[in-house]
C-alpha positions in Angstrom: 74.3 178.8 10.0 74.8 177.0 6.8 72.0 175.9 4.5 71.7 173.7 1.5 69.3 174.2 -1.3 67.6 170.9 -2.0 64.0 170.5 -3.1 62.4 167.6 -1.2 65.1 166.1 1.0 64.2 165.0 4.5 67.8 164.1 5.5 69.7 166.5 7.7 71.7 169.0 5.7 75.4 169.2 6.3 75.9 172.0 8.8 79.5 173.1 9.3 79.9 173.6 13.0 83.5 172.5 13.3 84.2 170.0 16.0 80.7 170.0 17.5 78.8 166.8 18.3 75.5 168.7 18.5 72.1 167.8 17.2 71.7 169.0 13.7 68.7 171.3 13.1 67.1 172.6 10.0 63.8 173.8 8.5 62.3 172.4 5.3 59.9 174.4 3.2 56.5 172.8 2.9 54.5 175.6 1.3 54.2 179.3 1.1 55.5 180.7 4.4 55.2 177.2 5.8 58.1 175.1 7.1 58.8 172.1 9.2 61.6 172.4 11.8 63.5 169.1 12.2 66.2 167.7 14.3 68.6 164.8 13.7 67.0 163.2 16.8 63.6 162.9 15.0 61.8 165.8 16.5 59.6 168.0 14.3 57.7 171.3 14.8 55.4 173.1 12.3 56.2 176.7 11.5 54.2 179.2 9.6 52.4 182.5 9.6 50.3 183.7 12.4 47.2 183.3 10.3 47.7 179.6 10.0 46.2 177.2 12.6 48.3 174.5 14.1 51.7 176.1 13.6 54.1 178.2 15.6 55.5 181.5 14.2 59.3 181.8 14.5 58.8 184.5 17.2 56.5 182.2 19.2 59.2 179.5 19.0 61.8 182.0 20.3 59.5 182.7 23.3 58.7 179.0 23.9 62.5 178.2 23.8 63.0 180.9 26.5 60.2 179.6 28.7 61.3 176.0 28.3 64.9 176.9 29.1 63.7 178.7 32.2 61.6 175.7 33.2 64.5 173.3 32.7 66.9 175.5 34.5 64.7 175.8 37.5 63.7 172.1 37.6 66.4 170.8 39.9 66.1 173.3 42.7 62.3 173.2 42.6 62.2 169.4 42.4 64.7 169.1 45.2 62.5 171.2 47.5 59.0 170.5 46.3 59.4 166.9 45.0 59.7 165.5 41.5 55.9 165.7 40.9 55.6 169.5 41.4 53.5 171.5 38.8 54.9 174.5 37.1 53.8 176.7 34.1 56.0 179.3 32.5 54.1 181.9 30.5 56.0 184.1 28.2 54.8 187.2 26.3 56.1 190.2 24.4 54.9 192.0 21.4 57.1 192.5 18.4 58.2 196.0 17.3 57.2 195.6 13.7 59.0 198.8 12.6 62.3 197.4 13.7 61.4 193.7 13.6 62.6 192.9 17.1 61.1 191.9 20.4 62.2 194.8 22.7 60.8 193.2 25.8 59.9 189.6 26.8 58.2 188.8 30.1 58.2 185.4 31.7 56.0 184.4 34.6 56.9 181.2 36.5 53.8 179.9 38.1 54.6 177.4 40.9 52.8 176.5 44.1 55.0 177.2 47.1 52.2 177.2 49.7 53.6 174.2 51.5 56.7 176.2 52.4 56.9 178.8 55.1 57.5 182.3 53.8 61.2 182.3 54.6 61.8 178.9 52.9 59.8 180.1 49.9 61.9 183.2 49.6 65.2 181.3 49.9 64.0 178.9 47.2 63.0 181.7 44.8 66.6 183.2 45.2 68.1 179.8 44.4 65.7 179.4 41.4 66.5 182.8 40.0 70.3 182.2 40.4 69.9 178.8 38.6 68.0 180.4 35.7 70.5 183.3 35.5 73.4 181.0 35.4 72.3 178.0 33.2 69.5 179.1 31.0 71.5 179.3 27.7 68.5 180.8 25.8 67.9 183.6 28.3 71.6 184.3 28.6 72.0 184.5 24.8 69.0 186.8 24.4 70.3 189.1 27.2 73.9 189.2 25.8 73.0 189.2 22.1 74.7 186.9 19.7 76.4 187.1 16.3 74.4 185.3 13.6 76.2 184.2 10.5 74.1 183.4 7.4 75.7 181.5 4.5 73.6 181.1 1.3 74.5 178.2 -0.9 73.0 177.4 -4.3 73.3 174.6 -6.8 
């Protein structure tokens, strides 16, 4: 990840990710331990300490990204069998190990009503859903595999 040091810019910083056509992402400092996460597509999320109302902590965003990826990865098989208007909630939890500053265990619970299916059909659907999540949830796959993080610090 490359960062630029600029005081009050709202434009996307130049991120050197050679050859990629990905959405640019950055955080901009808005106060003491307060940031706004931004994307070149216009999305924003407020980030801060756990003691500040109305913001997500970075760890909470990590967990939400995992839950959202699980939901999006399971959406097609669930919608195909249950219909496009099915309800689902993915809860994610896991305490930080503050001595080592890691989340040693994250737990997801996918809550979806399968009561309209017979038990055998529900079991088959769950197998398909688990396979879909395991094969296409990039966030979950990255967390399970680990990833190399590169930090470049630039100054004026």
